[in-house]
FIMAR-824068 format. One record per residue: x negated, y negated, z negated of N, C-alpha, C in turn; residue in one letter; residue number from 1. Coordinates in steps of 0.1 Angstrom, whole numbers, plus 5000, padded with zeros to 4 digits. Example, Ala and Ser with C-alpha at 12.3 -4.5 7.8 and 13.67 -1.06 7.14 Angstrom:
// FIMAR-824068
[atom [4868, 5057, 4922], [4877, 5045, 4922], [4868, 5033, 4922], "A", 1]
[atom [4872, 5022, 4929], [4863, 5011, 4929], [4871, 5000, 4921], "S", 2]
// end
This chain:
// FIMAR-824068
[atom [4399, 2342, 8083], [4389, 2355, 8082], [4382, 2351, 8095], "X", 1]
[atom [4365, 2348, 8094], [4355, 2352, 8104], [4354, 2365, 8106], "X", 2]
[atom [4348, 2366, 8115], [4349, 2381, 8124], [4331, 2389, 8115], "X", 3]
[atom [4325, 2378, 8112], [4314, 2379, 8100], [4322, 2391, 8088], "X", 4]
[atom [4331, 2386, 8085], [4339, 2393, 8071], [4337, 2409, 8071], "X", 5]
[atom [4344, 2412, 8081], [4345, 2429, 8086], [4336, 2430, 8095], "X", 6]
[atom [4321, 2426, 8095], [4312, 2430, 8104], [4309, 2445, 8100], "X", 7]
[atom [4300, 2457, 8112], [4295, 2466, 8108], [4287, 2467, 8097], "X", 8]
[atom [4283, 2457, 8092], [4269, 2458, 8083], [4276, 2455, 8071], "X", 9]
[atom [4287, 2443, 8071], [4292, 2439, 8061], [4300, 2454, 8052], "X", 10]
[atom [4307, 2461, 8064], [4315, 2473, 8059], [4309, 2485, 8051], "X", 11]
[atom [4296, 2487, 8064], [4288, 2501, 8058], [4281, 2493, 8043], "X", 12]
[atom [4277, 2485, 8042], [4271, 2477, 8029], [4282, 2481, 8016], "X", 13]
[atom [4296, 2475, 8022], [4306, 2479, 8008], [4310, 2494, 8012], "X", 14]
[atom [4311, 2499, 8019], [4311, 2515, 8015], [4304, 2525, 8007], "X", 15]
[atom [4293, 2518, 8009], [4276, 2526, 8003], [4281, 2522, 7987], "X", 16]
[atom [4287, 2513, 7987], [4288, 2507, 7970], [4303, 2509, 7964], "X", 17]
[atom [4309, 2519, 7972], [4322, 2524, 7967], [4332, 2512, 7971], "X", 18]
[atom [4332, 2504, 7980], [4342, 2491, 7982], [4348, 2496, 7996], "X", 19]
[atom [4360, 2494, 7996], [4367, 2495, 8010], [4377, 2483, 8012], "X", 20]
[atom [4379, 2481, 8022], [4391, 2467, 8028], [4406, 2471, 8029], "X", 21]
[atom [4412, 2462, 8028], [4433, 2463, 8037], [4436, 2449, 8035], "X", 22]
[atom [4441, 2451, 8048], [4449, 2439, 8051], [4463, 2442, 8047], "X", 23]
[atom [4470, 2430, 8052], [4482, 2431, 8046], [4490, 2420, 8056], "X", 24]
[atom [4503, 2429, 8057], [4516, 2419, 8064], [4519, 2409, 8059], "X", 25]
[atom [4519, 2410, 8051], [4528, 2396, 8044], [4518, 2386, 8044], "X", 26]
[atom [4506, 2388, 8043], [4495, 2376, 8044], [4486, 2378, 8057], "X", 27]
[atom [4490, 2376, 8068], [4482, 2377, 8081], [4468, 2367, 8082], "X", 28]
[atom [4457, 2374, 8077], [4440, 2368, 8079], [4437, 2374, 8066], "X", 29]
[atom [4443, 2375, 8056], [4440, 2380, 8046], [4438, 2398, 8038], "X", 30]
[atom [4424, 2397, 8037], [4415, 2406, 8036], [4412, 2409, 8023], "X", 31]
[atom [4414, 2418, 8014], [4410, 2424, 8001], [4401, 2436, 7998], "X", 32]
[atom [4394, 2436, 7990], [4382, 2445, 7990], [4387, 2451, 7974], "X", 33]
[atom [4389, 2470, 7974], [4388, 2476, 7962], [4379, 2487, 7957], "X", 34]
[atom [4380, 2484, 7949], [4368, 2494, 7942], [4378, 2505, 7928], "X", 35]
[atom [4387, 2513, 7934], [4399, 2516, 7927], [4390, 2525, 7912], "X", 36]
[atom [4400, 2525, 7901], [4395, 2536, 7891], [4403, 2541, 7878], "X", 37]
[atom [4409, 2552, 7885], [4398, 2562, 7891], [4402, 2564, 7905], "X", 38]
[atom [4395, 2570, 7911], [4393, 2569, 7922], [4394, 2587, 7931], "X", 39]
[atom [4405, 2584, 7940], [4408, 2598, 7947], [4398, 2604, 7956], "X", 40]
[atom [4396, 2617, 7953], [4387, 2625, 7963], [4394, 2638, 7966], "X", 41]
[atom [4390, 2647, 7975], [4398, 2657, 7982], [4381, 2664, 7978], "X", 42]
[atom [4381, 2677, 7970], [4374, 2685, 7970], [4363, 2690, 7983], "X", 43]
[atom [4352, 2692, 7981], [4350, 2701, 7997], [4352, 2713, 7999], "X", 44]
[atom [4360, 2722, 7988], [4362, 2735, 7986], [4375, 2732, 7981], "X", 45]
[atom [4386, 2745, 7983], [4402, 2742, 7975], [4411, 2733, 7977], "X", 46]
[atom [4410, 2735, 7991], [4420, 2725, 7997], [4436, 2732, 7998], "X", 47]
[atom [4441, 2728, 7993], [4455, 2740, 7990], [4463, 2737, 7999], "X", 48]
[atom [4465, 2749, 8010], [4476, 2746, 8025], [4488, 2759, 8018], "X", 49]
[atom [4500, 2756, 8020], [4510, 2765, 8016], [4507, 2777, 8025], "X", 50]
[atom [4512, 2789, 8028], [4513, 2801, 8035], [4521, 2794, 8048], "X", 51]
[atom [4531, 2785, 8045], [4536, 2781, 8053], [4532, 2772, 8063], "X", 52]
[atom [4523, 2763, 8060], [4515, 2759, 8068], [4504, 2762, 8075], "X", 53]
[atom [4496, 2775, 8070], [4485, 2780, 8080], [4497, 2791, 8089], "X", 54]
[atom [4510, 2797, 8088], [4515, 2800, 8098], [4520, 2794, 8109], "X", 55]
[atom [4528, 2781, 8104], [4527, 2772, 8114], [4516, 2767, 8124], "X", 56]
[atom [4503, 2768, 8117], [4493, 2765, 8125], [4486, 2776, 8136], "X", 57]
[atom [4491, 2791, 8128], [4488, 2800, 8139], [4496, 2801, 8149], "X", 58]
[atom [4513, 2798, 8143], [4519, 2800, 8157], [4518, 2791, 8167], "X", 59]
[atom [4515, 2780, 8159], [4519, 2765, 8172], [4503, 2767, 8178], "X", 60]
[atom [4492, 2773, 8173], [4481, 2772, 8183], [4475, 2758, 8182], "X", 61]
[atom [4479, 2752, 8167], [4468, 2736, 8170], [4456, 2738, 8174], "X", 62]
[atom [4452, 2725, 8180], [4436, 2724, 8182], [4434, 2714, 8174], "X", 63]
[atom [4417, 2711, 8165], [4414, 2697, 8165], [4403, 2693, 8172], "X", 64]
[atom [4405, 2680, 8172], [4393, 2674, 8184], [4390, 2663, 8178], "X", 65]
[atom [4379, 2659, 8180], [4368, 2648, 8170], [4369, 2632, 8184], "X", 66]
[atom [4370, 2626, 8176], [4367, 2613, 8187], [4372, 2610, 8199], "X", 67]
[atom [4380, 2618, 8198], [4387, 2622, 8215], [4395, 2612, 8215], "X", 68]
[atom [4402, 2600, 8209], [4415, 2590, 8210], [4415, 2585, 8195], "X", 69]
[atom [4398, 2580, 8193], [4402, 2568, 8184], [4411, 2556, 8180], "X", 70]
[atom [4416, 2552, 8193], [4426, 2546, 8192], [4435, 2546, 8193], "X", 71]
[atom [4441, 2562, 8197], [4457, 2567, 8197], [4455, 2566, 8180], "X", 72]
[atom [4446, 2575, 8173], [4450, 2577, 8158], [4450, 2563, 8151], "X", 73]
[atom [4443, 2551, 8156], [4447, 2542, 8144], [4458, 2535, 8144], "X", 74]
[atom [4464, 2535, 8160], [4476, 2532, 8164], [4486, 2538, 8158], "X", 75]
[atom [4485, 2553, 8158], [4494, 2562, 8148], [4495, 2560, 8139], "X", 76]
[atom [4484, 2558, 8129], [4485, 2554, 8115], [4492, 2542, 8114], "X", 77]
[atom [4486, 2531, 8124], [4491, 2517, 8120], [4509, 2516, 8118], "X", 78]
[atom [4513, 2524, 8129], [4529, 2522, 8132], [4541, 2529, 8124], "X", 79]
[atom [4542, 2519, 8114], [4549, 2521, 8097], [4553, 2503, 8097], "X", 80]
[atom [4563, 2506, 8093], [4574, 2493, 8089], [4563, 2486, 8081], "X", 81]
[atom [4557, 2491, 8071], [4546, 2481, 8066], [4535, 2488, 8068], "X", 82]
[atom [4525, 2481, 8070], [4510, 2487, 8071], [4500, 2478, 8067], "X", 83]
[atom [4485, 2480, 8061], [4472, 2478, 8057], [4468, 2472, 8067], "X", 84]
[atom [4468, 2480, 8079], [4460, 2481, 8089], [4466, 2471, 8098], "X", 85]
[atom [4460, 2459, 8102], [4463, 2449, 8108], [4454, 2448, 8118], "X", 86]
[atom [4455, 2437, 8127], [4451, 2436, 8139], [4433, 2431, 8132], "X", 87]
[atom [4431, 2426, 8126], [4417, 2423, 8119], [4408, 2439, 8112], "X", 88]
[atom [4419, 2443, 8109], [4412, 2459, 8104], [4409, 2468, 8121], "X", 89]
[atom [4417, 2466, 8124], [4417, 2475, 8141], [4402, 2472, 8150], "X", 90]
[atom [4405, 2456, 8147], [4394, 2452, 8154], [4379, 2457, 8147], "X", 91]
[atom [4378, 2459, 8135], [4366, 2458, 8129], [4363, 2474, 8125], "X", 92]
[atom [4374, 2483, 8132], [4371, 2497, 8126], [4372, 2500, 8143], "X", 93]
[atom [4372, 2497, 8153], [4370, 2498, 8165], [4352, 2495, 8171], "X", 94]
[atom [4351, 2488, 8161], [4336, 2482, 8163], [4327, 2492, 8155], "X", 95]
[atom [4331, 2494, 8146], [4324, 2509, 8135], [4323, 2520, 8144], "X", 96]
[atom [4335, 2520, 8151], [4337, 2534, 8159], [4324, 2533, 8173], "X", 97]
[atom [4322, 2521, 8176], [4314, 2522, 8184], [4298, 2525, 8185], "X", 98]
[atom [4295, 2521, 8172], [4282, 2522, 8167], [4282, 2534, 8165], "X", 99]
[atom [4292, 2542, 8161], [4289, 2557, 8158], [4292, 2558, 8139], "X", 100]
[atom [4300, 2551, 8136], [4304, 2553, 8120], [4317, 2554, 8114], "X", 101]
[atom [4326, 2554, 8127], [4342, 2557, 8122], [4344, 2569, 8133], "X", 102]
[atom [4352, 2573, 8124], [4354, 2587, 8136], [4367, 2588, 8134], "X", 103]
[atom [4380, 2597, 8143], [4387, 2603, 8141], [4388, 2619, 8144], "X", 104]
[atom [4398, 2624, 8138], [4400, 2639, 8140], [4414, 2637, 8149], "X", 105]
[atom [4414, 2647, 8156], [4431, 2645, 8161], [4435, 2657, 8161], "X", 106]
[atom [4449, 2662, 8158], [4452, 2679, 8156], [4461, 2680, 8173], "X", 107]
[atom [4460, 2686, 8181], [4469, 2686, 8193], [4471, 2699, 8195], "X", 108]
[atom [4486, 2701, 8200], [4496, 2713, 8209], [4483, 2715, 8217], "X", 109]
[atom [4486, 2733, 8225], [4476, 2735, 8232], [4475, 2730, 8247], "X", 110]
[atom [4489, 2720, 8250], [4489, 2714, 8257], [4488, 2696, 8262], "X", 111]
[atom [4476, 2699, 8250], [4468, 2686, 8246], [4480, 2675, 8238], "X", 112]
[atom [4489, 2673, 8239], [4497, 2663, 8228], [4492, 2662, 8216], "X", 113]
[atom [4490, 2650, 8215], [4482, 2644, 8201], [4499, 2642, 8189], "X", 114]
[atom [4497, 2651, 8181], [4507, 2651, 8171], [4504, 2649, 8157], "X", 115]
[atom [4492, 2642, 8157], [4489, 2639, 8140], [4474, 2638, 8141], "X", 116]
[atom [4469, 2633, 8130], [4454, 2626, 8132], [4449, 2618, 8116], "X", 117]
[atom [4437, 2618, 8115], [4434, 2606, 8107], [4419, 2600, 8113], "X", 118]
[atom [4419, 2591, 8101], [4403, 2585, 8111], [4398, 2579, 8094], "X", 119]
[atom [4385, 2578, 8097], [4376, 2571, 8085], [4366, 2569, 8088], "X", 120]
[atom [4352, 2568, 8078], [4342, 2564, 8082], [4332, 2571, 8075], "X", 121]
[atom [4321, 2578, 8081], [4308, 2584, 8077], [4298, 2579, 8074], "X", 122]
[atom [4290, 2582, 8063], [4279, 2576, 8061], [4270, 2585, 8053], "X", 123]
[atom [4260, 2590, 8057], [4250, 2603, 8052], [4260, 2614, 8050], "X", 124]
[atom [4262, 2615, 8038], [4270, 2633, 8039], [4284, 2629, 8033], "X", 125]
[atom [4290, 2618, 8034], [4299, 2607, 8025], [4309, 2606, 8037], "X", 126]
[atom [4323, 2614, 8034], [4334, 2609, 8049], [4343, 2597, 8038], "X", 127]
[atom [4347, 2585, 8041], [4359, 2578, 8038], [4369, 2579, 8045], "X", 128]
[atom [4384, 2585, 8039], [4391, 2587, 8045], [4399, 2573, 8045], "X", 129]
[atom [4405, 2569, 8055], [4414, 2555, 8057], [4426, 2554, 8058], "X", 130]
[atom [4432, 2564, 8063], [4446, 2566, 8069], [4447, 2583, 8076], "X", 131]
[atom [4460, 2585, 8076], [4462, 2593, 8088], [4477, 2595, 8091], "X", 132]
[atom [4483, 2602, 8099], [4495, 2602, 8104], [4503, 2617, 8111], "X", 133]
[atom [4513, 2618, 8114], [4521, 2628, 8116], [4530, 2627, 8127], "X", 134]
[atom [4534, 2627, 8139], [4543, 2626, 8146], [4551, 2643, 8145], "X", 135]
[atom [4549, 2653, 8142], [4555, 2664, 8142], [4554, 2674, 8126], "X", 136]
[atom [4557, 2680, 8125], [4558, 2690, 8110], [4539, 2692, 8109], "X", 137]
[atom [4535, 2689, 8098], [4520, 2693, 8093], [4513, 2691, 8102], "X", 138]
[atom [4512, 2678, 8107], [4499, 2671, 8117], [4489, 2665, 8107], "X", 139]
[atom [4492, 2658, 8096], [4484, 2653, 8090], [4479, 2660, 8078], "X", 140]
[atom [4484, 2673, 8077], [4482, 2680, 8068], [4469, 2690, 8076], "X", 141]
[atom [4475, 2693, 8087], [4465, 2700, 8092], [4450, 2696, 8095], "X", 142]
[atom [4450, 2682, 8101], [4440, 2674, 8101], [4432, 2672, 8091], "X", 143]
[atom [4439, 2668, 8078], [4429, 2670, 8064], [4421, 2680, 8062], "X", 144]
[atom [4427, 2692, 8068], [4423, 2704, 8058], [4411, 2710, 8071], "X", 145]
[atom [4416, 2710, 8082], [4404, 2709, 8096], [4394, 2702, 8091], "X", 146]
[atom [4396, 2690, 8089], [4383, 2685, 8093], [4375, 2687, 8074], "X", 147]
[atom [4383, 2690, 8067], [4376, 2686, 8051], [4367, 2701, 8053], "X", 148]
[atom [4374, 2712, 8057], [4365, 2723, 8065], [4352, 2719, 8074], "X", 149]
[atom [4355, 2715, 8081], [4342, 2717, 8093], [4335, 2706, 8086], "X", 150]
[atom [4340, 2701, 8078], [4326, 2687, 8070], [4315, 2694, 8059], "X", 151]
[atom [4323, 2703, 8053], [4319, 2713, 8046], [4309, 2721, 8046], "X", 152]
[atom [4312, 2728, 8059], [4304, 2739, 8064], [4292, 2730, 8072], "X", 153]
[atom [4292, 2715, 8075], [4279, 2712, 8078], [4271, 2701, 8072], "X", 154]
[atom [4277, 2705, 8057], [4266, 2698, 8044], [4273, 2687, 8040], "X", 155]
[atom [4281, 2681, 8041], [4292, 2671, 8033], [4293, 2673, 8024], "X", 156]
[atom [4289, 2664, 8014], [4293, 2668, 7999], [4307, 2654, 7994], "X", 157]
[atom [4315, 2643, 8001], [4319, 2641, 7990], [4330, 2632, 8003], "X", 158]
[atom [4342, 2637, 8002], [4353, 2633, 8009], [4362, 2626, 8003], "X", 159]
[atom [4362, 2614, 8001], [4367, 2602, 7997], [4381, 2600, 8002], "X", 160]
[atom [4393, 2598, 7991], [4405, 2589, 7998], [4414, 2584, 7992], "X", 161]
[atom [4402, 2573, 7982], [4404, 2561, 7977], [4416, 2561, 7966], "X", 162]
[atom [4428, 2566, 7970], [4438, 2569, 7958], [4440, 2585, 7958], "X", 163]
[atom [4450, 2588, 7949], [4456, 2599, 7952], [4470, 2600, 7949], "X", 164]
[atom [4478, 2601, 7959], [4490, 2598, 7961], [4498, 2612, 7959], "X", 165]
[atom [4509, 2613, 7956], [4515, 2624, 7957], [4515, 2641, 7965], "X", 166]
[atom [4513, 2636, 7980], [4509, 2643, 7989], [4497, 2647, 7989], "X", 167]
[atom [4490, 2637, 7985], [4472, 2646, 7986], [4472, 2655, 7976], "X", 168]
[atom [4478, 2651, 7963], [4475, 2657, 7951], [4481, 2674, 7953], "X", 169]
[atom [4492, 2671, 7961], [4501, 2684, 7967], [4490, 2695, 7975], "X", 170]
[atom [4478, 2686, 7982], [4468, 2697, 7990], [4455, 2700, 7981], "X", 171]
[atom [4457, 2691, 7968], [4442, 2696, 7965], [4438, 2687, 7960], "X", 172]
[atom [4438, 2675, 7963], [4432, 2661, 7962], [4430, 2659, 7945], "X", 173]
[atom [4421, 2653, 7937], [4415, 2649, 7926], [4414, 2634, 7922], "X", 174]
[atom [4415, 2630, 7913], [4413, 2616, 7908], [4399, 2618, 7896], "X", 175]
[atom [4387, 2612, 7899], [4378, 2610, 7892], [4377, 2596, 7887], "X", 176]
[atom [4367, 2597, 7879], [4363, 2583, 7872], [4352, 2573, 7878], "X", 177]
[atom [4356, 2564, 7877], [4345, 2554, 7888], [4330, 2560, 7888], "X", 178]
[atom [4325, 2557, 7872], [4312, 2561, 7874], [4310, 2572, 7881], "X", 179]
[atom [4322, 2586, 7878], [4314, 2595, 7881], [4315, 2599, 7899], "X", 180]
[atom [4328, 2589, 7904], [4325, 2590, 7922], [4310, 2577, 7924], "X", 181]
[atom [4310, 2571, 7915], [4295, 2563, 7921], [4285, 2572, 7922], "X", 182]
[atom [4281, 2581, 7915], [4274, 2589, 7908], [4271, 2599, 7926], "X", 183]
[atom [4285, 2605, 7931], [4288, 2617, 7938], [4279, 2604, 7951], "X", 184]
[atom [4287, 2593, 7954], [4285, 2589, 7967], [4270, 2582, 7964], "X", 185]
[atom [4265, 2580, 7956], [4247, 2572, 7956], [4244, 2584, 7964], "X", 186]
[atom [4247, 2597, 7956], [4236, 2614, 7963], [4239, 2615, 7977], "X", 187]
[atom [4253, 2611, 7986], [4260, 2613, 7998], [4255, 2604, 8003], "X", 188]
[atom [4252, 2590, 8004], [4253, 2583, 8013], [4233, 2578, 8014], "X", 189]
[atom [4223, 2590, 8004], [4211, 2586, 8009], [4208, 2587, 8019], "X", 190]
[atom [4213, 2594, 8031], [4206, 2598, 8044], [4213, 2590, 8050], "X", 191]
[atom [4218, 2579, 8052], [4224, 2571, 8063], [4224, 2571, 8074], "X", 192]
[atom [4219, 2584, 8084], [4222, 2585, 8093], [4233, 2586, 8099], "X", 193]
[atom [4238, 2581, 8108], [4253, 2583, 8117], [4254, 2596, 8120], "X", 194]
[atom [4266, 2601, 8120], [4270, 2613, 8120], [4277, 2617, 8136], "X", 195]
[atom [4272, 2626, 8148], [4274, 2625, 8160], [4286, 2641, 8159], "X", 196]
[atom [4296, 2634, 8157], [4302, 2647, 8160], [4307, 2658, 8174], "X", 197]
[atom [4305, 2671, 8173], [4306, 2678, 8186], [4322, 2671, 8194], "X", 198]
[atom [4319, 2673, 8206], [4330, 2672, 8214], [4337, 2683, 8220], "X", 199]
[atom [4333, 2701, 8212], [4341, 2709, 8216], [4355, 2710, 8209], "X", 200]
[atom [4365, 2717, 8213], [4375, 2713, 8205], [4376, 2728, 8195], "X", 201]
[atom [4383, 2730, 8181], [4385, 2736, 8176], [4396, 2742, 8170], "X", 202]
[atom [4398, 2759, 8169], [4413, 2762, 8164], [4416, 2760, 8150], "X", 203]
[atom [4428, 2751, 8148], [4427, 2748, 8130], [4429, 2760, 8124], "X", 204]
[atom [4431, 2775, 8130], [4436, 2782, 8121], [4426, 2790, 8108], "X", 205]
[atom [4414, 2795, 8120], [4405, 2795, 8109], [4399, 2782, 8105], "X", 206]
[atom [4395, 2774, 8106], [4391, 2763, 8101], [4398, 2761, 8086], "X", 207]
[atom [4412, 2759, 8088], [4420, 2761, 8071], [4416, 2770, 8066], "X", 208]
[atom [4417, 2788, 8070], [4416, 2798, 8062], [4404, 2796, 8058], "X", 209]
[atom [4392, 2793, 8061], [4379, 2793, 8054], [4377, 2783, 8044], "X", 210]
[atom [4386, 2775, 8041], [4387, 2765, 8029], [4400, 2763, 8021], "X", 211]
[atom [4409, 2776, 8025], [4420, 2771, 8019], [4420, 2781, 8008], "X", 212]
[atom [4428, 2775, 7994], [4437, 2783, 7986], [4454, 2783, 7990], "X", 213]
[atom [4459, 2792, 7996], [4473, 2795, 8002], [4478, 2799, 7988], "X", 214]
[atom [4489, 2790, 7987], [4501, 2790, 7977], [4516, 2792, 7982], "X", 215]
// end
């Protein structure tokens, strides 16, 4: 596989049309492109956070940062026995991060320790979630809920999760038809200006409370 096959230009064009790449541990160097039907999304309102998760966030005083450790988040997502986040994928998204399109969300303890997060791509008012991880209870859930809340508050209209897993469904994720997804996508990417996340630190609890339906 040549470097150009996962160049920023190729990746951005693909995302804007609904495609995303995945590598394979079993086939080094092989990249496959996906455009699933149905498509998984996370609604920009109505994130489902359990009362126990909200209490956990409050008691732990967890913080959200953005783009403070992109490499660390990608490494955390890739640290599993089988992963589609191959060396080629890491290199490609690191290049995309360098030009302002790939972003990470980190969940940290008050002492700064990274305990979970996610990364993805932003184009216009769409965020394409790629992967998330947890090193402690609730790390990925807090990252997802806090980021969705933050993005909805600044006008993002689409949070793509690619597929719908049982984990995402429990948090409020939905499946929609490909045609419906493409309509949402076209509207969301109509202003493809790179998003420049603020460098401030956010408290997780109020972000989740603003968007959540607790159960």
